[in-house]
All heavy atoms as TSV, in Angstrom:
chain	resi	resn	atom	element	x	y	z
A	1	MET	N	N	27.962	-33.743	286.395
A	1	MET	CA	C	26.785	-33.027	286.863
A	1	MET	C	C	26.937	-32.690	288.349
A	1	MET	O	O	27.619	-33.378	289.086
A	1	MET	CB	C	25.529	-33.871	286.660
A	1	MET	CG	C	25.168	-34.147	285.202
A	1	MET	SD	S	24.999	-32.695	284.186
A	1	MET	CE	C	23.298	-32.326	284.359
A	2	TRP	N	N	26.225	-31.647	288.748
A	2	TRP	CA	C	26.229	-31.207	290.137
A	2	TRP	C	C	25.569	-32.269	291.005
A	2	TRP	O	O	24.613	-32.924	290.603
A	2	TRP	CB	C	25.469	-29.891	290.229
A	2	TRP	CG	C	25.290	-29.391	291.625
A	2	TRP	CD1	C	26.171	-28.644	292.339
A	2	TRP	CD2	C	24.171	-29.608	292.483
A	2	TRP	NE1	N	25.666	-28.363	293.587
A	2	TRP	CE2	C	24.429	-28.955	293.693
A	2	TRP	CE3	C	22.966	-30.288	292.342
A	2	TRP	CZ2	C	23.539	-28.963	294.754
A	2	TRP	CZ3	C	22.085	-30.295	293.398
A	2	TRP	CH2	C	22.373	-29.640	294.590
A	3	LYS	N	N	26.089	-32.436	292.198
A	3	LYS	CA	C	25.515	-33.387	293.162
A	3	LYS	C	C	25.327	-32.667	294.499
A	3	LYS	O	O	26.193	-31.898	294.914
A	3	LYS	CB	C	26.462	-34.565	293.384
A	3	LYS	CG	C	26.793	-35.332	292.130
A	3	LYS	CD	C	26.037	-36.610	292.117
A	3	LYS	CE	C	26.486	-37.450	290.935
A	3	LYS	NZ	N	25.403	-37.998	290.211
A	4	PRO	N	N	24.214	-32.917	295.181
A	4	PRO	CA	C	24.039	-32.317	296.505
A	4	PRO	C	C	25.038	-32.923	297.484
A	4	PRO	O	O	25.505	-34.055	297.298
A	4	PRO	CB	C	22.602	-32.675	296.874
A	4	PRO	CG	C	22.252	-33.851	296.035
A	4	PRO	CD	C	23.089	-33.744	294.788
A	5	ALA	N	N	25.372	-32.168	298.509
A	5	ALA	CA	C	26.328	-32.638	299.511
A	5	ALA	C	C	25.819	-33.881	300.241
A	5	ALA	O	O	26.597	-34.746	300.636
A	5	ALA	CB	C	26.627	-31.528	300.505
A	6	LYS	N	N	24.498	-33.964	300.398
A	6	LYS	CA	C	23.890	-35.136	301.045
A	6	LYS	C	C	22.530	-35.390	300.412
A	6	LYS	O	O	21.965	-34.524	299.751
A	6	LYS	CB	C	23.769	-34.927	302.556
A	6	LYS	CG	C	22.954	-33.731	302.935
A	6	LYS	CD	C	22.931	-33.528	304.444
A	6	LYS	CE	C	22.120	-32.292	304.764
A	6	LYS	NZ	N	22.008	-32.048	306.177
A	7	SER	N	N	22.013	-36.567	300.623
A	7	SER	CA	C	20.696	-36.919	300.078
A	7	SER	C	C	19.621	-36.043	300.704
A	7	SER	O	O	19.703	-35.684	301.867
A	7	SER	CB	C	20.374	-38.382	300.364
A	7	SER	OG	O	21.279	-39.222	299.708
A	8	VAL	N	N	18.605	-35.729	299.896
A	8	VAL	CA	C	17.484	-34.919	300.381
A	8	VAL	C	C	16.238	-35.783	300.333
A	8	VAL	O	O	15.922	-36.386	299.308
A	8	VAL	CB	C	17.293	-33.656	299.513
A	8	VAL	CG1	C	16.075	-32.869	299.958
A	8	VAL	CG2	C	18.542	-32.789	299.558
A	9	VAL	N	N	15.535	-35.835	301.455
A	9	VAL	CA	C	14.315	-36.634	301.563
A	9	VAL	C	C	13.155	-35.685	301.811
A	9	VAL	O	O	13.208	-34.835	302.700
A	9	VAL	CB	C	14.423	-37.670	302.706
A	9	VAL	CG1	C	13.137	-38.450	302.846
A	9	VAL	CG2	C	15.613	-38.594	302.487
A	10	MET	N	N	12.100	-35.812	300.993
A	10	MET	CA	C	10.872	-35.031	301.173
A	10	MET	C	C	9.708	-35.996	301.212
A	10	MET	O	O	9.559	-36.802	300.293
A	10	MET	CB	C	10.669	-34.041	300.017
A	10	MET	CG	C	11.504	-32.821	300.064
A	10	MET	SD	S	10.973	-31.703	298.748
A	10	MET	CE	C	11.762	-30.231	299.274
A	11	ALA	N	N	8.920	-35.902	302.245
A	11	ALA	CA	C	7.741	-36.751	302.408
A	11	ALA	C	C	8.087	-38.230	302.248
A	11	ALA	O	O	7.375	-38.980	301.584
A	11	ALA	CB	C	6.641	-36.336	301.438
A	12	GLY	N	N	9.224	-38.640	302.811
A	12	GLY	CA	C	9.627	-40.031	302.768
A	12	GLY	C	C	10.215	-40.490	301.443
A	12	GLY	O	O	10.484	-41.668	301.257
A	13	HIS	N	N	10.418	-39.568	300.505
A	13	HIS	CA	C	10.949	-39.897	299.174
A	13	HIS	C	C	12.311	-39.227	299.003
A	13	HIS	O	O	12.434	-38.020	299.202
A	13	HIS	CB	C	9.968	-39.392	298.101
A	13	HIS	CG	C	10.490	-39.441	296.707
A	13	HIS	ND1	N	10.664	-40.612	296.016
A	13	HIS	CD2	C	10.897	-38.450	295.877
A	13	HIS	CE1	C	11.147	-40.329	294.813
A	13	HIS	NE2	N	11.301	-39.018	294.711
A	14	THR	N	N	13.321	-40.010	298.657
A	14	THR	CA	C	14.642	-39.446	298.384
A	14	THR	C	C	14.628	-38.827	296.995
A	14	THR	O	O	14.313	-39.499	296.010
A	14	THR	CB	C	15.742	-40.533	298.465
A	14	THR	OG1	O	15.712	-41.115	299.778
A	14	THR	CG2	C	17.111	-39.939	298.208
A	15	LEU	N	N	14.934	-37.541	296.933
A	15	LEU	CA	C	14.907	-36.822	295.669
A	15	LEU	C	C	16.125	-37.177	294.812
A	15	LEU	O	O	17.209	-37.420	295.328
A	15	LEU	CB	C	14.903	-35.310	295.915
A	15	LEU	CG	C	13.739	-34.741	296.721
A	15	LEU	CD1	C	13.871	-33.231	296.840
A	15	LEU	CD2	C	12.406	-35.098	296.087
A	16	SER	N	N	15.915	-37.180	293.502
A	16	SER	CA	C	17.026	-37.390	292.573
A	16	SER	C	C	17.885	-36.126	292.569
A	16	SER	O	O	17.463	-35.058	293.028
A	16	SER	CB	C	16.497	-37.655	291.160
A	16	SER	OG	O	15.921	-36.477	290.620
A	17	ASP	N	N	19.103	-36.236	292.054
A	17	ASP	CA	C	19.978	-35.069	291.956
A	17	ASP	C	C	19.295	-33.961	291.157
A	17	ASP	O	O	19.380	-32.788	291.503
A	17	ASP	CB	C	21.308	-35.434	291.299
A	17	ASP	CG	C	22.153	-36.362	292.162
A	17	ASP	OD1	O	21.846	-36.521	293.368
A	17	ASP	OD2	O	23.128	-36.918	291.632
A	18	MET	N	N	18.600	-34.327	290.084
A	18	MET	CA	C	17.905	-33.334	289.267
A	18	MET	C	C	16.803	-32.649	290.063
A	18	MET	O	O	16.643	-31.428	289.998
A	18	MET	CB	C	17.329	-33.980	288.008
A	18	MET	CG	C	16.618	-33.007	287.096
A	18	MET	SD	S	16.015	-33.871	285.622
A	18	MET	CE	C	15.117	-32.569	284.819
A	19	GLU	N	N	16.034	-33.408	290.822
A	19	GLU	CA	C	14.959	-32.831	291.625
A	19	GLU	C	C	15.522	-31.857	292.664
A	19	GLU	O	O	14.955	-30.783	292.883
A	19	GLU	CB	C	14.153	-33.930	292.320
A	19	GLU	CG	C	13.302	-34.756	291.379
A	19	GLU	CD	C	12.702	-35.988	292.042
A	19	GLU	OE1	O	13.394	-36.647	292.853
A	19	GLU	OE2	O	11.539	-36.286	291.738
A	20	VAL	N	N	16.636	-32.217	293.282
A	20	VAL	CA	C	17.258	-31.333	294.271
A	20	VAL	C	C	17.742	-30.054	293.589
A	20	VAL	O	O	17.531	-28.953	294.082
A	20	VAL	CB	C	18.429	-32.037	295.006
A	20	VAL	CG1	C	19.145	-31.067	295.933
A	20	VAL	CG2	C	17.923	-33.239	295.784
A	21	TRP	N	N	18.383	-30.195	292.421
A	21	TRP	CA	C	18.895	-29.043	291.678
A	21	TRP	C	C	17.743	-28.107	291.304
A	21	TRP	O	O	17.827	-26.901	291.515
A	21	TRP	CB	C	19.636	-29.499	290.421
A	21	TRP	CG	C	20.399	-28.412	289.726
A	21	TRP	CD1	C	21.718	-28.134	289.895
A	21	TRP	CD2	C	19.899	-27.467	288.758
A	21	TRP	NE1	N	22.081	-27.073	289.092
A	21	TRP	CE2	C	20.974	-26.640	288.384
A	21	TRP	CE3	C	18.665	-27.234	288.181
A	21	TRP	CZ2	C	20.846	-25.609	287.462
A	21	TRP	CZ3	C	18.522	-26.205	287.258
A	21	TRP	CH2	C	19.611	-25.411	286.912
A	22	LEU	N	N	16.659	-28.653	290.747
A	22	LEU	CA	C	15.520	-27.839	290.341
A	22	LEU	C	C	14.906	-27.113	291.539
A	22	LEU	O	O	14.557	-25.931	291.457
A	22	LEU	CB	C	14.464	-28.699	289.646
A	22	LEU	CG	C	14.877	-29.299	288.297
A	22	LEU	CD1	C	13.837	-30.314	287.830
A	22	LEU	CD2	C	15.090	-28.218	287.250
A	23	ASN	N	N	14.786	-27.803	292.655
A	23	ASN	CA	C	14.234	-27.221	293.874
A	23	ASN	C	C	15.125	-26.092	294.384
A	23	ASN	O	O	14.646	-24.993	294.690
A	23	ASN	CB	C	14.067	-28.317	294.929
A	23	ASN	CG	C	13.277	-27.862	296.128
A	23	ASN	OD1	O	12.406	-27.021	296.040
A	23	ASN	ND2	N	13.595	-28.441	297.270
A	24	GLU	N	N	16.414	-26.349	294.453
A	24	GLU	CA	C	17.367	-25.340	294.947
A	24	GLU	C	C	17.427	-24.141	294.002
A	24	GLU	O	O	17.468	-22.992	294.435
A	24	GLU	CB	C	18.745	-25.988	295.105
A	24	GLU	CG	C	19.788	-25.085	295.703
A	24	GLU	CD	C	19.556	-24.749	297.167
A	24	GLU	OE1	O	18.809	-25.467	297.855
A	24	GLU	OE2	O	20.115	-23.739	297.622
A	25	PHE	N	N	17.420	-24.390	292.693
A	25	PHE	CA	C	17.423	-23.321	291.701
A	25	PHE	C	C	16.189	-22.436	291.891
A	25	PHE	O	O	16.280	-21.208	291.902
A	25	PHE	CB	C	17.442	-23.897	290.284
A	25	PHE	CG	C	17.315	-22.850	289.213
A	25	PHE	CD1	C	18.439	-22.229	288.707
A	25	PHE	CD2	C	16.071	-22.483	288.721
A	25	PHE	CE1	C	18.330	-21.252	287.728
A	25	PHE	CE2	C	15.942	-21.508	287.740
A	25	PHE	CZ	C	17.083	-20.889	287.245
A	26	GLY	N	N	15.031	-23.058	292.036
A	26	GLY	CA	C	13.788	-22.306	292.220
A	26	GLY	C	C	13.827	-21.422	293.450
A	26	GLY	O	O	13.450	-20.246	293.399
A	27	HIS	N	N	14.293	-21.965	294.562
A	27	HIS	CA	C	14.388	-21.171	295.789
A	27	HIS	C	C	15.354	-20.008	295.608
A	27	HIS	O	O	15.058	-18.881	296.022
A	27	HIS	CB	C	14.830	-22.035	296.969
A	27	HIS	CG	C	13.778	-22.956	297.467
A	27	HIS	ND1	N	12.609	-22.528	298.060
A	27	HIS	CD2	C	13.700	-24.305	297.447
A	27	HIS	CE1	C	11.866	-23.562	298.402
A	27	HIS	NE2	N	12.501	-24.665	298.029
A	28	ALA	N	N	16.501	-20.263	294.987
A	28	ALA	CA	C	17.497	-19.212	294.783
A	28	ALA	C	C	16.961	-18.122	293.864
A	28	ALA	O	O	17.143	-16.928	294.128
A	28	ALA	CB	C	18.780	-19.809	294.210
A	29	PHE	N	N	16.295	-18.506	292.778
A	29	PHE	CA	C	15.772	-17.517	291.836
A	29	PHE	C	C	14.689	-16.673	292.492
A	29	PHE	O	O	14.660	-15.461	292.335
A	29	PHE	CB	C	15.243	-18.204	290.578
A	29	PHE	CG	C	15.064	-17.258	289.428
A	29	PHE	CD1	C	16.112	-17.000	288.562
A	29	PHE	CD2	C	13.858	-16.626	289.211
A	29	PHE	CE1	C	15.960	-16.117	287.505
A	29	PHE	CE2	C	13.691	-15.745	288.151
A	29	PHE	CZ	C	14.752	-15.492	287.296
A	30	LEU	N	N	13.814	-17.310	293.251
A	30	LEU	CA	C	12.763	-16.559	293.951
A	30	LEU	C	C	13.361	-15.594	294.967
A	30	LEU	O	O	12.876	-14.470	295.121
A	30	LEU	CB	C	11.780	-17.512	294.627
A	30	LEU	CG	C	10.839	-18.260	293.690
A	30	LEU	CD1	C	10.034	-19.300	294.463
A	30	LEU	CD2	C	9.910	-17.299	292.967
A	31	ASP	N	N	14.422	-16.005	295.636
A	31	ASP	CA	C	15.099	-15.109	296.574
A	31	ASP	C	C	15.631	-13.872	295.848
A	31	ASP	O	O	15.538	-12.753	296.355
A	31	ASP	CB	C	16.269	-15.811	297.268
A	31	ASP	CG	C	15.834	-16.844	298.293
A	31	ASP	OD1	O	14.638	-16.873	298.657
A	31	ASP	OD2	O	16.694	-17.635	298.724
A	32	LEU	N	N	16.178	-14.078	294.661
A	32	LEU	CA	C	16.764	-12.972	293.904
A	32	LEU	C	C	15.715	-11.982	293.396
A	32	LEU	O	O	15.990	-10.795	293.267
A	32	LEU	CB	C	17.574	-13.509	292.723
A	32	LEU	CG	C	18.863	-14.231	293.087
A	32	LEU	CD1	C	19.421	-14.962	291.875
A	32	LEU	CD2	C	19.892	-13.249	293.634
A	33	CYS	N	N	14.523	-12.461	293.100
A	33	CYS	CA	C	13.500	-11.557	292.562
A	33	CYS	C	C	12.357	-11.340	293.549
A	33	CYS	O	O	11.228	-11.060	293.147
A	33	CYS	CB	C	12.996	-12.030	291.203
A	33	CYS	SG	S	12.219	-13.622	291.222
A	34	ASP	N	N	12.649	-11.448	294.828
A	34	ASP	CA	C	11.672	-11.156	295.883
A	34	ASP	C	C	10.349	-11.890	295.704
A	34	ASP	O	O	9.275	-11.308	295.847
A	34	ASP	CB	C	11.418	-9.646	295.978
A	34	ASP	CG	C	12.684	-8.870	296.319
A	34	ASP	OD1	O	13.480	-9.384	297.123
A	34	ASP	OD2	O	12.867	-7.772	295.783
A	35	ASP	N	N	10.426	-13.156	295.344
A	35	ASP	CA	C	9.238	-14.015	295.193
A	35	ASP	C	C	8.247	-13.509	294.153
A	35	ASP	O	O	7.060	-13.789	294.218
A	35	ASP	CB	C	8.509	-14.206	296.533
A	35	ASP	CG	C	9.329	-15.013	297.515
A	35	ASP	OD1	O	10.075	-15.905	297.088
A	35	ASP	OD2	O	9.226	-14.739	298.728
A	36	LYS	N	N	8.730	-12.760	293.140
A	36	LYS	CA	C	7.830	-12.202	292.138
A	36	LYS	C	C	7.881	-12.947	290.810
A	36	LYS	O	O	7.408	-12.448	289.815
A	36	LYS	CB	C	8.163	-10.723	291.919
A	36	LYS	CG	C	7.881	-9.875	293.134
A	36	LYS	CD	C	8.220	-8.439	292.910
A	36	LYS	CE	C	7.982	-7.657	294.196
A	36	LYS	NZ	N	8.545	-6.334	294.141
A	37	ALA	N	N	8.455	-14.125	290.789
A	37	ALA	CA	C	8.522	-14.905	289.546
A	37	ALA	C	C	7.170	-15.532	289.270
A	37	ALA	O	O	6.474	-15.981	290.168
A	37	ALA	CB	C	9.593	-15.980	289.655
A	38	ASP	N	N	6.809	-15.564	288.021
A	38	ASP	CA	C	5.543	-16.162	287.607
A	38	ASP	C	C	5.661	-17.679	287.579
A	38	ASP	O	O	6.676	-18.247	287.948
A	38	ASP	CB	C	5.166	-15.677	286.201
A	38	ASP	CG	C	5.100	-14.183	286.109
A	38	ASP	OD1	O	4.135	-13.593	286.615
A	38	ASP	OD2	O	6.025	-13.619	285.518
A	39	GLY	N	N	4.639	-18.313	287.051
A	39	GLY	CA	C	4.636	-19.759	286.899
A	39	GLY	C	C	5.653	-20.256	285.882
A	39	GLY	O	O	5.872	-21.451	285.769
A	40	TRP	N	N	6.274	-19.371	285.152
A	40	TRP	CA	C	7.259	-19.778	284.145
A	40	TRP	C	C	8.555	-20.270	284.777
A	40	TRP	O	O	9.404	-20.834	284.092
A	40	TRP	CB	C	7.555	-18.633	283.158
A	40	TRP	CG	C	8.077	-17.388	283.797
A	40	TRP	CD1	C	7.360	-16.312	284.175
A	40	TRP	CD2	C	9.437	-17.107	284.142
A	40	TRP	NE1	N	8.183	-15.375	284.737
A	40	TRP	CE2	C	9.455	-15.839	284.731
A	40	TRP	CE3	C	10.634	-17.804	284.016
A	40	TRP	CZ2	C	10.632	-15.248	285.199
A	40	TRP	CZ3	C	11.798	-17.219	284.483
A	40	TRP	CH2	C	11.790	-15.958	285.062
A	41	LEU	N	N	8.730	-20.085	286.083
A	41	LEU	CA	C	9.982	-20.452	286.730
A	41	LEU	C	C	10.310	-21.930	286.573
A	41	LEU	O	O	11.444	-22.292	286.275
A	41	LEU	CB	C	9.947	-20.066	288.208
A	41	LEU	CG	C	11.200	-20.412	289.012
A	41	LEU	CD1	C	12.435	-19.778	288.400
A	41	LEU	CD2	C	11.025	-19.974	290.451
A	42	SER	N	N	9.330	-22.818	286.741
A	42	SER	CA	C	9.639	-24.244	286.605
A	42	SER	C	C	10.026	-24.577	285.175
A	42	SER	O	O	10.909	-25.398	284.943
A	42	SER	CB	C	8.498	-25.131	287.082
A	42	SER	OG	O	7.267	-24.604	286.763
A	43	GLY	N	N	9.394	-23.928	284.202
A	43	GLY	CA	C	9.785	-24.133	282.810
A	43	GLY	C	C	11.197	-23.655	282.541
A	43	GLY	O	O	11.969	-24.313	281.847
A	44	LEU	N	N	11.551	-22.499	283.111
A	44	LEU	CA	C	12.907	-21.973	282.969
A	44	LEU	C	C	13.921	-22.943	283.571
A	44	LEU	O	O	14.932	-23.269	282.945
A	44	LEU	CB	C	13.016	-20.610	283.663
A	44	LEU	CG	C	14.414	-20.001	283.743
A	44	LEU	CD1	C	14.939	-19.669	282.352
A	44	LEU	CD2	C	14.395	-18.763	284.629
A	45	ALA	N	N	13.637	-23.436	284.751
A	45	ALA	CA	C	14.550	-24.366	285.417
A	45	ALA	C	C	14.732	-25.636	284.593
A	45	ALA	O	O	15.853	-26.131	284.435
A	45	ALA	CB	C	14.038	-24.703	286.816
A	46	LEU	N	N	13.652	-26.157	284.048
A	46	LEU	CA	C	13.750	-27.381	283.235
A	46	LEU	C	C	14.550	-27.146	281.958
A	46	LEU	O	O	15.280	-28.029	281.513
A	46	LEU	CB	C	12.353	-27.901	282.893
A	46	LEU	CG	C	11.605	-28.539	284.055
A	46	LEU	CD1	C	10.147	-28.784	283.681
A	46	LEU	CD2	C	12.280	-29.832	284.481
A	47	LYS	N	N	14.435	-25.957	281.361
A	47	LYS	CA	C	15.211	-25.633	280.157
A	47	LYS	C	C	16.685	-25.439	280.489
A	47	LYS	O	O	17.564	-25.800	279.704
A	47	LYS	CB	C	14.677	-24.360	279.491
A	47	LYS	CG	C	13.328	-24.527	278.860
A	47	LYS	CD	C	13.447	-25.317	277.593
A	47	LYS	CE	C	12.112	-25.346	276.867
A	47	LYS	NZ	N	12.135	-26.187	275.706
A	48	LEU	N	N	16.977	-24.862	281.650
A	48	LEU	CA	C	18.360	-24.586	282.025
A	48	LEU	C	C	19.108	-25.815	282.541
A	48	LEU	O	O	20.330	-25.875	282.412
A	48	LEU	CB	C	18.417	-23.499	283.099
A	48	LEU	CG	C	18.161	-22.087	282.622
A	48	LEU	CD1	C	18.175	-21.126	283.796
A	48	LEU	CD2	C	19.199	-21.667	281.597
A	49	TYR	N	N	18.402	-26.750	283.124
A	49	TYR	CA	C	19.078	-27.896	283.747
A	49	TYR	C	C	20.029	-28.622	282.790
A	49	TYR	O	O	21.171	-28.892	283.159
A	49	TYR	CB	C	18.068	-28.873	284.360
A	49	TYR	CG	C	18.753	-30.018	285.061
A	49	TYR	CD1	C	19.362	-29.823	286.290
A	49	TYR	CD2	C	18.811	-31.276	284.480
A	49	TYR	CE1	C	20.019	-30.855	286.935
A	49	TYR	CE2	C	19.466	-32.318	285.113
A	49	TYR	CZ	C	20.064	-32.109	286.345
A	49	TYR	OH	O	20.718	-33.135	286.967
A	50	PRO	N	N	19.632	-28.937	281.550
A	50	PRO	CA	C	20.572	-29.618	280.653
A	50	PRO	C	C	21.809	-28.772	280.330
A	50	PRO	O	O	22.874	-29.307	280.043
A	50	PRO	CB	C	19.759	-29.880	279.377
A	50	PRO	CG	C	18.335	-29.806	279.794
A	50	PRO	CD	C	18.301	-28.826	280.926
A	51	LEU	N	N	21.667	-27.447	280.390
A	51	LEU	CA	C	22.774	-26.556	280.071
A	51	LEU	C	C	23.623	-26.194	281.282
A	51	LEU	O	O	24.821	-25.946	281.154
A	51	LEU	CB	C	22.232	-25.249	279.459
A	51	LEU	CG	C	21.390	-25.417	278.204
A	51	LEU	CD1	C	20.721	-24.097	277.847
A	51	LEU	CD2	C	22.249	-25.913	277.058
A	52	ALA	N	N	22.999	-26.139	282.444
A	52	ALA	CA	C	23.692	-25.651	283.636
A	52	ALA	C	C	23.657	-26.631	284.799
A	52	ALA	O	O	23.996	-26.272	285.920
A	52	ALA	CB	C	23.081	-24.323	284.069
A	53	GLY	N	N	23.254	-27.860	284.542
A	53	GLY	CA	C	23.147	-28.846	285.609
A	53	GLY	C	C	24.459	-29.225	286.252
A	53	GLY	O	O	24.482	-29.833	287.310
A	54	ASP	N	N	25.572	-28.835	285.623
A	54	ASP	CA	C	26.879	-29.115	286.217
A	54	ASP	C	C	27.315	-27.999	287.170
A	54	ASP	O	O	28.309	-28.126	287.864
A	54	ASP	CB	C	27.934	-29.320	285.132
A	54	ASP	CG	C	28.088	-28.131	284.210
A	54	ASP	OD1	O	27.134	-27.343	284.094
A	54	ASP	OD2	O	29.163	-27.993	283.603
A	55	ARG	N	N	26.560	-26.915	287.206
A	55	ARG	CA	C	26.847	-25.799	288.114
A	55	ARG	C	C	25.994	-25.938	289.373
A	55	ARG	O	O	24.942	-26.558	289.350
A	55	ARG	CB	C	26.484	-24.461	287.472
A	55	ARG	CG	C	27.287	-24.125	286.269
A	55	ARG	CD	C	26.837	-22.773	285.733
A	55	ARG	NE	N	27.580	-22.407	284.553
A	55	ARG	CZ	C	28.730	-21.737	284.576
A	55	ARG	NH1	N	29.256	-21.371	285.715
A	55	ARG	NH2	N	29.344	-21.442	283.452
A	56	ALA	N	N	26.437	-25.302	290.431
A	56	ALA	CA	C	25.612	-25.246	291.637
A	56	ALA	C	C	24.324	-24.503	291.289
A	56	ALA	O	O	24.354	-23.522	290.544
A	56	ALA	CB	C	26.358	-24.519	292.749
A	57	PRO	N	N	23.162	-24.956	291.760
A	57	PRO	CA	C	21.901	-24.331	291.400
A	57	PRO	C	C	21.824	-22.853	291.761
A	57	PRO	O	O	21.247	-22.052	291.018
A	57	PRO	CB	C	20.843	-25.140	292.133
A	57	PRO	CG	C	21.545	-26.145	292.949
A	57	PRO	CD	C	22.982	-26.118	292.618
A	58	ARG	N	N	22.400	-22.455	292.874
A	58	ARG	CA	C	22.366	-21.035	293.258
A	58	ARG	C	C	23.204	-20.199	292.297
A	58	ARG	O	O	22.845	-19.068	291.981
A	58	ARG	CB	C	22.805	-20.835	294.698
A	58	ARG	CG	C	21.779	-21.406	295.663
A	58	ARG	CD	C	21.921	-20.906	297.077
A	58	ARG	NE	N	20.750	-21.301	297.831
A	58	ARG	CZ	C	19.669	-20.550	297.982
A	58	ARG	NH1	N	19.613	-19.359	297.453
A	58	ARG	NH2	N	18.635	-20.986	298.668
A	59	GLN	N	N	24.302	-20.741	291.802
A	59	GLN	CA	C	25.110	-20.040	290.810
A	59	GLN	C	C	24.335	-19.913	289.495
A	59	GLN	O	O	24.315	-18.851	288.872
A	59	GLN	CB	C	26.426	-20.788	290.581
A	59	GLN	CG	C	27.331	-20.111	289.584
A	59	GLN	CD	C	28.555	-20.943	289.265
A	59	GLN	OE1	O	28.507	-22.171	289.266
A	59	GLN	NE2	N	29.651	-20.269	288.999
A	60	ALA	N	N	23.676	-20.970	289.079
A	60	ALA	CA	C	22.874	-20.938	287.855
A	60	ALA	C	C	21.726	-19.946	287.988
A	60	ALA	O	O	21.393	-19.239	287.032
A	60	ALA	CB	C	22.347	-22.337	287.533
A	61	ALA	N	N	21.125	-19.862	289.169
A	61	ALA	CA	C	20.035	-18.911	289.394
A	61	ALA	C	C	20.534	-17.477	289.271
A	61	ALA	O	O	19.856	-16.622	288.689
A	61	ALA	CB	C	19.397	-19.135	290.762
A	62	LYS	N	N	21.728	-17.208	289.777
A	62	LYS	CA	C	22.289	-15.856	289.657
A	62	LYS	C	C	22.528	-15.505	288.197
A	62	LYS	O	O	22.227	-14.389	287.760
A	62	LYS	CB	C	23.590	-15.751	290.451
A	62	LYS	CG	C	23.384	-15.712	291.939
A	62	LYS	CD	C	24.712	-15.654	292.670
A	62	LYS	CE	C	24.500	-15.746	294.172
A	62	LYS	NZ	N	25.761	-15.806	294.904
A	63	ILE	N	N	23.056	-16.437	287.433
A	63	ILE	CA	C	23.293	-16.207	286.004
A	63	ILE	C	C	21.966	-15.965	285.284
A	63	ILE	O	O	21.837	-15.042	284.480
A	63	ILE	CB	C	24.065	-17.380	285.381
A	63	ILE	CG1	C	25.483	-17.437	285.957
A	63	ILE	CG2	C	24.103	-17.274	283.856
A	63	ILE	CD1	C	26.236	-18.717	285.641
A	64	ALA	N	N	20.973	-16.791	285.575
A	64	ALA	CA	C	19.661	-16.640	284.941
A	64	ALA	C	C	19.027	-15.305	285.323
A	64	ALA	O	O	18.434	-14.629	284.478
A	64	ALA	CB	C	18.742	-17.797	285.347
A	65	TYR	N	N	19.159	-14.913	286.574
A	65	TYR	CA	C	18.568	-13.659	287.034
A	65	TYR	C	C	19.210	-12.459	286.331
A	65	TYR	O	O	18.508	-11.568	285.844
A	65	TYR	CB	C	18.710	-13.536	288.552
A	65	TYR	CG	C	18.144	-12.253	289.093
A	65	TYR	CD1	C	16.768	-12.076	289.196
A	65	TYR	CD2	C	18.980	-11.216	289.481
A	65	TYR	CE1	C	16.240	-10.890	289.683
A	65	TYR	CE2	C	18.459	-10.036	289.961
A	65	TYR	CZ	C	17.091	-9.876	290.066
A	65	TYR	OH	O	16.577	-8.707	290.538
A	66	VAL	N	N	20.531	-12.438	286.268
A	66	VAL	CA	C	21.224	-11.337	285.599
A	66	VAL	C	C	20.828	-11.292	284.126
A	66	VAL	O	O	20.553	-10.224	283.568
A	66	VAL	CB	C	22.751	-11.469	285.758
A	66	VAL	CG1	C	23.486	-10.516	284.845
A	66	VAL	CG2	C	23.143	-11.226	287.204
A	67	THR	N	N	20.762	-12.446	283.492
A	67	THR	CA	C	20.373	-12.515	282.083
A	67	THR	C	C	18.947	-12.018	281.906
A	67	THR	O	O	18.647	-11.247	280.976
A	67	THR	CB	C	20.498	-13.960	281.568
A	67	THR	OG1	O	21.836	-14.410	281.779
A	67	THR	CG2	C	20.159	-14.049	280.102
A	68	ARG	N	N	18.060	-12.430	282.773
A	68	ARG	CA	C	16.635	-12.061	282.687
A	68	ARG	C	C	16.422	-10.572	282.895
A	68	ARG	O	O	15.563	-9.964	282.273
A	68	ARG	CB	C	15.849	-12.865	283.732
A	68	ARG	CG	C	14.405	-12.494	283.898
A	68	ARG	CD	C	13.541	-13.253	282.897
A	68	ARG	NE	N	12.150	-13.035	283.183
A	68	ARG	CZ	C	11.389	-12.168	282.522
A	68	ARG	NH1	N	11.884	-11.452	281.563
A	68	ARG	NH2	N	10.125	-12.034	282.836
A	69	THR	N	N	17.208	-9.968	283.773
A	69	THR	CA	C	16.992	-8.561	284.101
A	69	THR	C	C	17.829	-7.618	283.251
A	69	THR	O	O	17.643	-6.403	283.340
A	69	THR	CB	C	17.302	-8.294	285.598
A	69	THR	OG1	O	18.654	-8.655	285.875
A	69	THR	CG2	C	16.351	-9.082	286.488
A	70	TYR	N	N	18.703	-8.145	282.417
A	70	TYR	CA	C	19.529	-7.306	281.565
A	70	TYR	C	C	18.667	-6.695	280.457
A	70	TYR	O	O	17.910	-7.390	279.789
A	70	TYR	CB	C	20.672	-8.115	280.950
A	70	TYR	CG	C	21.556	-7.295	280.043
A	70	TYR	CD1	C	22.431	-6.359	280.560
A	70	TYR	CD2	C	21.481	-7.428	278.664
A	70	TYR	CE1	C	23.232	-5.591	279.740
A	70	TYR	CE2	C	22.281	-6.661	277.830
A	70	TYR	CZ	C	23.148	-5.748	278.386
A	70	TYR	OH	O	23.933	-4.988	277.554
A	71	ASP	N	N	18.782	-5.414	280.262
A	71	ASP	CA	C	17.980	-4.717	279.268
A	71	ASP	C	C	18.779	-4.617	277.970
A	71	ASP	O	O	19.402	-3.608	277.675
A	71	ASP	CB	C	17.619	-3.325	279.792
A	71	ASP	CG	C	16.612	-2.630	278.895
A	71	ASP	OD1	O	15.891	-3.307	278.150
A	71	ASP	OD2	O	16.542	-1.378	278.965
A	72	GLY	N	N	18.757	-5.691	277.222
A	72	GLY	CA	C	19.493	-5.762	275.970
A	72	GLY	C	C	18.647	-5.339	274.776
A	72	GLY	O	O	17.493	-4.935	274.921
A	73	PRO	N	N	19.207	-5.462	273.588
A	73	PRO	CA	C	18.510	-5.009	272.381
A	73	PRO	C	C	17.391	-5.919	271.905
A	73	PRO	O	O	16.607	-5.526	271.060
A	73	PRO	CB	C	19.635	-4.956	271.343
A	73	PRO	CG	C	20.600	-5.992	271.795
A	73	PRO	CD	C	20.544	-5.951	273.300
A	74	CYS	N	N	17.292	-7.128	272.417
A	74	CYS	CA	C	16.279	-8.077	271.927
A	74	CYS	C	C	14.978	-7.964	272.679
A	74	CYS	O	O	14.919	-7.824	273.829
A	74	CYS	CB	C	16.787	-9.513	272.041
A	74	CYS	SG	S	18.263	-9.792	271.087
């Protein structure tokens, strides 16, 4: 699984690797879509983490963004 380069502390609490990944993924995805993501973003991140948690969160966000914006047949 992906690991942050260093521990991340928020409000005196050291975040787990998963919490850091979800946070970083969310920031990256919002950057890609100009902060226009709905409340579904946290659900998307939680669904993707088991599948993409071994990738860097910013890389996973790029993959999710391209997939989300692709105009396919479905």
